[in-house]
C-alpha positions as CSV (number, residue, x, y, z in Angstrom):
1,M,-17.9,-0.5,-17.4
2,E,-18.7,-1.8,-20.6
3,S,-16.4,-3.8,-22.9
4,G,-14.2,-2.7,-25.7
5,R,-15.7,-4.4,-28.1
6,G,-19.4,-3.5,-26.7
7,V,-18.0,0.1,-27.1
8,V,-17.4,-0.1,-31.0
9,D,-20.7,-2.2,-31.5
10,S,-22.5,1.0,-30.2
11,L,-20.9,3.2,-31.9
12,K,-21.1,1.7,-35.2
13,Q,-25.0,1.3,-34.1
14,G,-25.0,5.2,-33.9
15,Y,-22.2,6.3,-36.6
16,G,-23.8,8.8,-39.2
17,S,-26.9,8.9,-36.9
18,G,-26.6,13.0,-36.5
19,K,-27.3,12.9,-33.0
20,K,-23.8,13.1,-31.4
21,R,-20.4,13.3,-33.1
22,P,-18.7,9.8,-33.5
23,W,-15.6,11.2,-32.9
24,Y,-16.4,12.6,-29.5
25,A,-18.2,9.9,-28.0
26,A,-15.3,7.3,-28.5
27,V,-12.7,9.8,-26.7
28,R,-15.1,9.9,-23.8
29,A,-15.8,6.1,-24.1
30,A,-11.6,5.4,-23.7
31,C,-11.1,7.9,-21.2
32,A,-13.8,5.7,-19.2
33,L,-12.2,2.7,-20.0
34,A,-8.6,3.8,-18.7
35,Q,-10.4,5.0,-15.6
36,A,-11.9,1.9,-15.1
37,G,-8.4,0.3,-15.8
38,Q,-9.8,-2.0,-19.0
39,L,-6.5,-1.2,-20.8
40,Q,-7.0,-3.9,-23.3
41,D,-10.0,-2.9,-23.9
42,L,-9.1,0.7,-24.5
43,N,-5.9,-0.5,-27.0
44,R,-8.9,-2.6,-29.0
45,L,-11.5,0.4,-28.8
46,I,-8.1,2.6,-30.4
47,C,-7.8,0.1,-33.2
48,M,-11.5,-0.6,-34.2
49,A,-13.1,2.5,-33.6
50,P,-15.2,3.1,-36.9
51,C,-14.2,7.1,-36.9
52,R,-10.7,5.9,-36.2
53,R,-9.5,8.1,-39.4
54,D,-11.1,11.2,-37.9
55,P,-8.7,13.5,-37.0
56,L,-10.5,15.1,-33.5
57,F,-10.7,11.3,-32.5
58,Q,-6.9,10.9,-32.9
59,W,-6.3,14.3,-31.3
60,G,-8.1,13.1,-28.3
61,I,-6.4,9.2,-28.2
62,C,-3.2,10.8,-28.1
63,Q,-4.0,13.4,-25.3
64,L,-5.2,10.3,-23.2
65,L,-2.2,8.0,-23.8
66,G,0.3,10.7,-23.2
67,E,-1.4,11.5,-20.1
68,I,-1.5,7.4,-19.0
69,A,2.6,7.7,-20.3
70,S,3.5,11.1,-18.3
71,D,1.4,10.2,-15.0
72,D,3.3,8.1,-12.1
73,I,-0.1,7.0,-10.4
74,W,0.1,4.4,-13.6
75,D,2.5,1.4,-13.2
76,C,5.6,1.7,-15.3
77,P,5.3,-1.4,-18.0
78,V,1.6,0.3,-18.3
79,R,3.1,4.0,-19.3
80,Q,6.1,2.1,-21.4
81,Q,3.0,0.6,-23.3
82,A,1.3,3.9,-23.8
83,V,4.9,5.1,-25.4
84,E,5.0,1.9,-27.4
85,L,1.6,2.2,-28.6
86,L,2.0,6.3,-29.8
87,G,5.1,5.2,-31.3
88,D,3.1,2.2,-33.1
89,L,0.8,4.3,-34.4
90,F,3.0,7.1,-35.7
91,Q,5.4,4.7,-37.5
92,N,2.7,2.0,-38.5
93,D,-0.5,3.1,-39.1
94,P,-1.2,4.0,-42.4
95,L,-4.8,5.7,-41.2
96,W,-3.5,7.8,-38.7
97,G,-1.9,10.8,-38.6
98,E,-3.1,11.9,-42.4
99,D,-3.8,15.1,-40.8
100,E,-0.6,16.9,-40.6
101,S,-1.6,18.7,-37.3
102,V,-1.5,15.1,-35.6
103,R,1.3,13.8,-36.6
104,T,2.8,17.4,-35.3
105,W,0.5,16.8,-32.0
106,M,1.8,13.5,-31.5
107,L,5.4,14.9,-31.7
108,N,4.9,17.5,-29.2
109,I,3.4,15.1,-26.8
110,I,6.4,12.8,-27.6
111,D,8.4,15.1,-26.7
112,Q,6.4,16.2,-23.5
113,I,7.3,12.7,-21.8
114,G,10.5,12.8,-22.3
115,A,10.9,15.2,-20.1
116,V,9.3,13.1,-17.0
117,D,11.2,12.1,-13.8
118,D,10.8,8.3,-14.8
119,A,13.9,7.7,-16.3
120,A,13.2,4.9,-18.4
121,I,10.0,6.1,-19.4
122,R,11.9,9.2,-20.2
123,S,14.5,7.3,-22.0
124,S,12.2,5.4,-24.4
125,A,10.4,8.4,-25.3
126,S,13.5,10.5,-26.1
127,A,14.4,7.7,-28.6
128,L,10.9,7.4,-30.3
129,V,10.9,11.2,-31.0
130,N,13.9,10.9,-32.4
131,E,13.4,8.4,-34.8
132,C,9.9,9.7,-35.4
133,Q,11.4,13.3,-36.7
134,Q,13.6,11.1,-38.9
135,D,10.8,10.9,-41.2
136,Q,9.0,14.2,-40.0
137,S,9.8,17.5,-41.1
138,A,10.1,20.4,-38.9
139,S,7.0,20.7,-37.0
140,T,5.3,23.9,-34.8
141,K,5.4,23.6,-31.0
142,L,1.8,23.3,-30.2
143,P,0.5,25.3,-26.8
144,Y,-1.4,22.4,-25.3
145,P,0.4,21.0,-22.2
146,L,-0.6,17.4,-21.2
147,R,-2.6,17.7,-17.7
148,N,-0.7,16.6,-14.8
149,R,-2.6,13.9,-13.4
150,H,-4.6,11.6,-14.7
151,P,-7.9,10.3,-12.8
152,L,-7.0,7.7,-10.8
153,P,-8.3,4.2,-11.9
154,R,-11.9,3.4,-9.9
155,S,-11.4,-0.7,-9.9
156,S,-7.4,-2.2,-10.3
157,P,-5.6,-1.8,-13.3
158,T,-5.5,-4.9,-15.6
159,L,-1.2,-5.7,-14.4
160,V,-2.9,-5.2,-10.5
161,K,-5.2,-8.2,-11.5
162,V,-2.8,-10.1,-13.3
163,Q,-0.2,-10.2,-10.2
164,K,-3.1,-10.8,-8.0
165,I,-2.5,-8.0,-5.9
166,P,-5.2,-8.2,-2.6
167,P,-7.6,-5.6,-3.7
168,L,-7.2,-4.3,0.3
169,E,-3.2,-3.5,-0.5
170,Y,-4.8,-2.0,-3.6
171,D,-7.4,0.4,-2.1
172,L,-4.2,1.6,0.5
173,H,-2.2,2.0,-2.1
174,R,-4.6,4.4,-3.6
175,L,-5.3,6.1,-0.4
176,R,-1.2,6.9,0.3
177,K,-1.6,8.2,-3.5
178,L,-4.5,10.7,-2.9
179,R,-2.5,11.7,1.0
180,L,0.5,12.6,-0.6
181,E,-1.4,14.5,-3.0
182,Q,-3.4,16.4,-0.5
183,S,0.0,16.9,2.0
184,D,0.7,20.4,0.6
185,Q,-3.5,21.3,1.3
186,N,-2.8,21.1,4.8
187,V,-3.7,23.9,7.4
188,Y,-1.8,24.7,10.1
189,I,-3.3,25.7,13.5
190,P,-0.8,26.6,16.1
191,P,-1.4,25.4,19.7
192,M,-3.0,27.3,22.5
193,A,-2.5,27.2,26.2
194,K,-4.2,29.0,29.7
195,P,-2.1,29.9,32.6
196,S,-4.1,27.5,34.2
197,L,-6.5,25.1,34.3
198,K,-9.3,27.5,35.8
199,A,-8.1,30.5,33.6
200,K,-11.0,31.7,31.3
201,D,-11.2,31.3,27.7
202,E,-9.9,34.6,27.3
203,D,-6.8,34.6,28.7
204,I,-5.4,31.8,25.9
205,F,-1.8,32.6,24.2
206,L,0.3,31.4,22.1
207,L,2.3,28.4,23.6
208,M,5.0,28.7,20.8
209,E,5.4,32.6,21.5
210,K,6.0,31.8,25.2
211,M,8.2,28.7,24.7
212,Q,10.2,31.0,22.4
213,E,10.5,33.6,25.4
214,F,11.5,30.8,27.8
215,L,14.2,29.6,25.6
216,A,15.7,32.8,24.9
217,G,15.4,33.6,29.0
218,A,17.4,30.2,29.5
219,W,19.9,31.9,27.3
């Protein structure tokens, strides 16, 4: 995946060309960086994108950060950083949220993060939304829930690389997550049996029913 600075340079070259809407290309690039675990490059893109004043770009980035913060597939420090970045953009970036709808959307995202299972993330988001609402007039709840799950990173996240976790261990972690997600999709096939080894296939019966009959007769 191209680095954050490389993505920014490419966006600058195409900015105003009319071939693609810059905000859309930038949001797609941000999602790709997140999926690849290139979080430092993602931060750089958010801060340097030539279309960062566009409300549509800001909406997309806020959605992405909210999904990272609310998804337990990411390590807690990464989720915490996403919450903090949302707060920093809301409170300290004069170019972010010039459009009132963006600020309203950010409050709704942070409010949704405040309902996650992780106590630390929930506490940070709840404290942040209280701080932000002090400087914000009453907002309208927007009917756009965050997605339940952000796609798994295709490579080890930055934190995993820094901690020097072996690639095999990380792959096993990803596989375990996938298996847990698919556990509710299992198909139950009831055990069958025959009266004897030489019995025909048509003579099969449900083993569980016979077992229950046997147990009932034993009592």
